C-alpha positions as CSV (number, residue, x, y, z in Angstrom):
1,M,7.4,70.1,24.5
2,G,8.9,73.5,25.5
3,R,11.7,73.8,28.0
4,Q,11.7,71.3,30.8
5,E,12.3,72.0,34.5
6,I,15.9,70.8,34.6
7,L,17.3,70.5,38.1
8,F,20.9,71.0,39.2
9,N,22.4,68.1,41.2
10,P,19.1,67.1,42.8
11,V,19.6,65.2,46.1
12,T,18.6,61.5,45.7
13,E,19.0,58.4,47.8
14,E,21.6,57.1,45.3
15,D,23.6,60.3,45.0
16,D,24.0,63.3,47.4
17,G,23.7,66.2,45.0
18,V,25.4,68.6,47.5
19,K,28.5,66.5,47.7
20,R,28.6,66.1,43.9
21,A,28.4,69.8,43.4
22,A,31.4,70.3,45.8
23,N,33.5,67.6,44.2
24,P,35.5,69.0,41.2
25,Y,36.1,65.5,39.9
26,L,32.4,64.5,39.5
27,F,30.2,65.9,36.7
28,D,27.2,67.9,37.8
29,L,24.0,66.1,36.7
30,D,20.3,66.7,36.3
31,Q,17.4,64.7,37.7
32,N,17.7,62.2,34.8
33,G,21.4,61.6,35.3
34,F,22.5,63.7,32.3
35,P,25.3,66.3,32.6
36,V,24.2,69.9,32.8
37,F,26.0,72.9,31.5
38,S,27.5,74.3,34.7
39,D,30.7,76.2,34.8
40,K,32.4,73.2,36.6
41,N,31.4,70.8,33.8
42,I,32.5,73.1,31.0
43,R,35.9,73.7,32.7
44,F,36.2,70.0,33.5
45,V,35.9,69.0,29.9
46,Q,38.2,71.8,28.7
47,T,40.9,70.5,31.1
48,M,40.5,67.0,29.7
49,I,40.9,68.2,26.2
50,D,44.0,70.3,27.1
51,H,45.6,67.1,28.5
52,N,44.5,64.7,25.8
53,S,47.5,63.4,23.8
54,S,45.2,62.7,20.8
55,Y,44.9,66.4,20.2
56,D,48.6,67.1,20.8
57,I,50.1,66.5,17.4
58,A,51.2,70.2,17.0
59,D,51.6,73.4,19.0
60,E,48.3,75.2,19.6
61,T,49.8,78.5,18.3
62,L,50.8,76.8,15.0
63,I,47.3,75.3,14.7
64,G,45.8,78.7,15.1
65,K,48.2,80.1,12.5
66,M,47.3,77.3,10.1
67,Y,43.5,77.9,10.3
68,S,44.0,81.6,9.9
69,D,46.0,81.0,6.8
70,V,43.2,78.9,5.5
71,L,41.1,82.0,5.5
72,G,43.9,83.8,3.7
73,G,43.7,81.2,0.9
74,D,47.1,79.6,1.5
75,E,47.1,76.3,-0.3
76,D,49.6,74.5,2.0
77,A,47.5,75.6,5.0
78,I,44.3,74.2,3.4
79,K,46.0,70.8,2.8
80,Q,47.3,70.8,6.4
81,A,43.9,71.8,7.8
82,V,42.2,69.0,5.9
83,Y,44.8,66.5,7.2
84,Y,44.7,67.8,10.8
85,T,40.9,68.1,11.0
86,N,40.5,64.6,9.7
87,K,43.2,63.0,11.8
88,V,42.3,64.6,15.2
89,N,38.6,64.1,14.8
90,S,38.7,60.7,13.2
91,T,36.2,61.6,10.5
92,H,37.4,58.9,8.1
93,L,37.4,61.4,5.3
94,A,39.9,59.4,3.3
95,V,37.6,56.3,3.1
96,L,35.6,56.2,-0.2
97,G,34.0,52.8,0.4
98,K,33.3,49.6,-1.5
99,R,31.6,51.2,-4.5
100,Y,34.7,53.2,-5.2
101,S,37.2,50.3,-4.6
102,D,35.0,48.0,-6.9
103,A,35.0,50.7,-9.6
104,V,38.8,51.0,-9.4
105,K,39.2,47.2,-9.7
106,A,36.8,47.1,-12.6
107,G,38.7,49.9,-14.4
108,E,35.7,52.2,-14.3
109,I,37.8,55.0,-12.8
110,K,41.4,55.6,-11.8
111,N,42.6,55.4,-8.3
112,V,42.8,58.9,-6.6
113,D,46.4,60.1,-6.6
114,P,47.5,61.1,-3.1
115,E,48.5,64.6,-2.0
116,I,52.0,64.2,-0.6
117,D,53.5,67.7,-0.9
118,I,52.3,68.8,2.5
119,P,54.8,70.3,4.9
120,Q,54.1,69.6,8.6
121,L,53.1,72.6,10.7
122,E,56.5,72.9,12.3
123,E,58.2,72.9,8.8
124,K,56.0,75.6,7.6
125,Y,55.6,78.0,10.5
126,I,58.7,77.7,12.8
127,E,61.3,80.4,12.1
128,S,64.2,79.4,9.8
129,S,66.7,79.9,12.6
130,E,64.8,77.4,14.8
131,K,64.5,74.9,11.9
132,G,68.3,74.9,11.7
133,N,68.5,73.7,15.3
134,S,65.9,71.0,14.9
135,S,66.6,67.3,14.9
136,S,67.6,65.8,11.6
137,S,65.2,63.0,12.1
138,R,61.9,64.0,10.5
139,K,58.5,62.7,11.3
140,P,56.7,60.9,8.4
141,K,55.3,63.3,5.8
142,W,51.7,64.2,6.0
143,V,49.8,62.5,3.1
144,L,46.2,62.9,2.0
145,T,44.6,59.9,0.3
146,G,41.2,59.1,-1.2
147,G,38.4,61.4,-0.2
148,A,40.8,63.6,1.8
149,A,42.9,64.3,-1.3
150,L,39.8,65.0,-3.4
151,T,38.3,67.3,-0.7
152,A,41.5,69.3,-0.3
153,R,41.8,69.8,-4.0
154,E,38.2,71.0,-4.3
155,I,38.6,73.4,-1.4
156,I,41.6,74.9,-3.1
157,K,39.9,75.1,-6.4
158,N,36.8,76.8,-4.8
159,K,38.7,78.6,-2.0
160,D,37.5,82.1,-2.8
161,K,33.8,81.1,-2.7
162,L,34.3,79.1,0.5
163,I,36.3,81.8,2.3
164,E,33.6,84.3,1.5
165,A,31.0,81.9,2.9
166,L,32.9,81.2,6.1
167,K,33.4,84.9,6.7
168,D,29.8,85.7,5.8
169,D,28.2,88.1,8.3
170,P,25.1,89.6,6.6
171,N,23.2,90.5,9.8
172,G,25.8,90.5,12.5
173,G,23.7,87.9,14.4
174,N,24.4,84.5,15.9
175,E,24.1,82.6,12.7
176,R,27.1,84.1,10.9
177,G,28.8,81.9,8.4
178,D,27.0,80.7,5.3
179,A,25.6,77.1,5.8
180,E,26.4,76.4,2.1
181,A,30.1,76.0,3.1
182,V,29.4,72.8,5.1
183,Y,27.1,71.5,2.3
184,L,29.8,72.1,-0.4
185,I,32.7,70.6,1.5
186,A,30.7,67.6,2.6
187,R,30.0,66.6,-1.0
188,Y,33.3,67.5,-2.8
189,A,34.5,63.9,-3.0
190,E,31.0,62.6,-4.1
191,N,30.7,65.3,-6.8
192,H,34.2,64.6,-8.2
193,L,33.6,60.9,-8.5
194,R,30.1,61.4,-10.1
195,D,31.7,63.8,-12.6
196,E,34.2,61.0,-13.3
197,G,31.4,58.7,-14.3
198,L,30.5,57.0,-11.0
199,T,27.0,58.4,-11.1
200,D,25.6,56.1,-8.3
201,F,28.4,57.0,-5.9
202,K,27.1,58.7,-2.7
203,K,29.1,59.8,0.4
204,N,28.1,62.7,2.6
205,N,31.1,63.9,4.7
206,I,29.1,66.3,6.9
207,S,31.0,65.3,10.0
208,F,34.3,66.4,8.5
209,A,32.8,69.5,6.8
210,S,31.1,70.8,10.0
211,K,34.3,70.2,12.0
212,F,36.5,71.9,9.3
213,C,34.2,75.0,9.3
214,H,33.9,75.0,13.0
215,H,37.6,74.8,13.8
216,T,38.6,77.2,11.0
217,C,36.3,79.9,12.5
218,I,37.1,79.2,16.1
219,K,40.9,79.0,15.7
220,S,41.2,81.9,13.3
221,G,39.2,84.3,15.5
222,L,35.9,84.4,13.6
223,R,34.2,83.0,16.7
224,D,31.7,80.1,17.1
225,R,29.8,80.1,13.8
226,Y,29.3,76.4,13.0
227,C,28.0,73.6,15.1
228,I,29.4,70.1,14.7
229,Y,27.6,67.0,13.6
230,D,28.9,63.5,14.4
231,S,27.3,60.2,15.5
232,V,27.5,60.9,19.2
233,V,25.9,64.3,18.9
234,G,23.2,62.8,16.6
235,E,22.3,60.2,19.3
236,V,22.4,62.6,22.3
237,L,21.2,65.9,21.1
238,P,17.5,64.8,21.1
239,Y,17.6,64.8,24.9
240,Y,18.9,68.3,25.1
241,I,16.4,69.5,22.5
242,W,13.7,68.0,24.7
243,A,15.2,69.5,27.8
244,Y,16.1,73.1,26.7
245,S,14.6,74.0,23.3
246,D,11.4,76.1,23.2
247,R,10.7,75.3,19.5
248,T,6.9,74.8,19.2
249,D,7.2,73.0,15.9
250,I,8.8,69.9,17.6
251,E,6.5,69.7,20.6
252,N,5.7,66.2,21.7
253,M,8.3,64.5,19.4
254,S,9.7,61.3,20.8
255,Y,13.4,60.5,21.0
256,S,13.1,58.5,17.8
257,K,11.4,61.2,15.9
258,L,13.9,63.9,17.1
259,K,16.7,61.6,16.1
260,K,15.2,61.1,12.7
261,L,14.6,64.8,12.3
262,I,18.3,65.4,12.9
263,S,19.2,62.7,10.4
264,D,16.9,64.2,7.8
265,Y,18.5,67.6,8.2
266,V,22.1,66.4,7.9
267,N,21.3,64.1,4.9
268,D,19.3,66.7,3.1
269,D,20.8,67.1,-0.4
270,S,20.7,70.9,-0.2
271,P,22.3,73.6,1.9
272,L,19.0,74.1,3.7
273,G,19.5,70.9,5.6
274,Y,22.5,72.0,7.6
275,R,21.0,75.4,8.1
276,K,17.9,73.8,9.7
277,Y,20.2,71.6,11.9
278,R,22.1,74.7,13.0
279,E,18.9,76.5,13.9
280,L,17.7,73.6,15.9
281,Y,21.1,73.4,17.7
282,R,21.0,77.1,18.3
283,S,17.6,76.8,20.0
284,V,19.3,74.3,22.4
285,C,22.1,76.8,23.2
286,D,19.6,79.6,23.8
287,G,17.6,77.4,26.2
288,I,20.8,76.3,28.0
289,N,21.9,79.9,28.5
290,L,18.5,80.8,30.0
291,W,18.9,77.8,32.3
292,R,22.4,78.9,33.3
293,G,21.0,82.3,34.2
294,E,18.4,80.8,36.4
295,H,20.9,78.5,38.2
296,S,24.0,80.6,38.2
297,N,24.0,81.0,42.0
298,E,24.1,77.2,42.4
299,F,27.2,76.9,40.3
300,S,29.5,78.4,43.0
301,Y,30.6,76.2,45.9
302,E,33.1,75.9,48.7
303,S,35.3,73.0,48.0
304,P,35.9,70.6,50.8
305,S,39.1,70.6,52.8
306,D,40.7,67.9,50.7
307,F,40.1,69.9,47.5
308,S,41.7,73.3,46.8
309,L,40.5,73.7,43.2
310,T,38.6,76.9,42.4
311,I,36.4,76.8,39.3
312,K,36.8,79.9,37.2
313,P,33.4,81.2,36.0
314,V,32.6,80.8,32.3
315,E,32.5,84.2,30.6
316,D,29.4,85.3,28.7
317,S,27.0,82.9,27.1
318,I,28.1,79.4,25.9
319,G,27.7,78.3,22.3
320,F,28.1,75.4,20.0
321,Q,31.7,74.6,21.1
322,E,30.9,74.1,24.8
323,V,27.7,72.1,24.1
324,D,29.4,69.8,21.6
325,R,32.5,69.2,23.8
326,L,30.4,68.3,26.8
327,I,28.2,65.9,24.9
328,W,31.1,64.2,23.1
329,Y,33.4,63.8,26.1
330,Y,30.7,62.6,28.5
331,F,28.9,60.2,26.2
332,K,31.6,58.7,24.0
333,G,32.1,55.0,24.6
334,R,30.0,52.6,26.7
335,R,28.1,55.4,28.5
336,L,26.3,56.2,25.2
337,D,24.6,52.8,25.1
338,D,23.1,53.3,28.5
339,A,22.1,56.9,27.7
340,K,20.2,55.8,24.6
341,K,18.1,53.4,26.6
342,E,17.2,56.1,29.1
343,M,16.4,58.7,26.5
344,K,13.9,56.4,24.9
345,K,12.1,56.2,28.3
346,I,12.3,59.9,29.1
347,V,11.7,61.6,25.7
348,K,8.4,60.2,24.5
């Protein structure tokens, strides 16, 4: 396999690549019609995130304070972070599934008590003088139910171990942050219900766990230590592995085999699975940064007279966050179905 020769906005009959590069409202694409990691694309996605109301349930400064307090072991902050991460990223953490609901109806186990004593971010972090001037009408209380409540309780119970894992920096390299943190958080709800006697219960919350670790490290200043896994990334990452990774152990793997490899990693019932997934993802980031260096001169452009936007260059190398955001924003929705058909033709 090895790295492919990925072109930057090639000129075709269907699409004038030069005009596309000069238009700040069009994604830069490669020869296969997939977005590349140009400065324009990265800034484009960041702008969309900044103006997306789905992410605007609290002030960014308060969110940063919340995740920082998670690393300080603050129990309210941990509950808030579980609620916020689950809600904003739609990870369905609270859902425990049919096996659980059937067991509750049959009296095998008790229903999970909700966590309701969760102050909203504004209630916890805004100065008392400001609180006195706030409106008397309060927003609904934040409540953790089902798997979200179980996960929050287990994070609090094991917070010292998890915080140490998140901060782990044994070699000072790119892979800082112990992969075991994702493994543990992903299985807290499952382990609890198994301990309660539901031995055949299985639920791997790796999407939530990877996002919780990712955002905690990013927002608290520990940098980009954890890559995210979700269904969109799982479908699209094989193309970028094929295009940019130089891993010799996956040479000549088809789209289907690469997709299965990722699935095997994230469903591995040991911390080794996520560690392997992150190493594979890191090889994609490394290849993308090499490609960016080779094409950096092509990223700059003179915008046409009807555009006055200047794209600010991206500082340093890009990491998990930039790759994940571009994949998720570009491919979510109907575009993903078309992409899957193309990837099966290209990566074979």
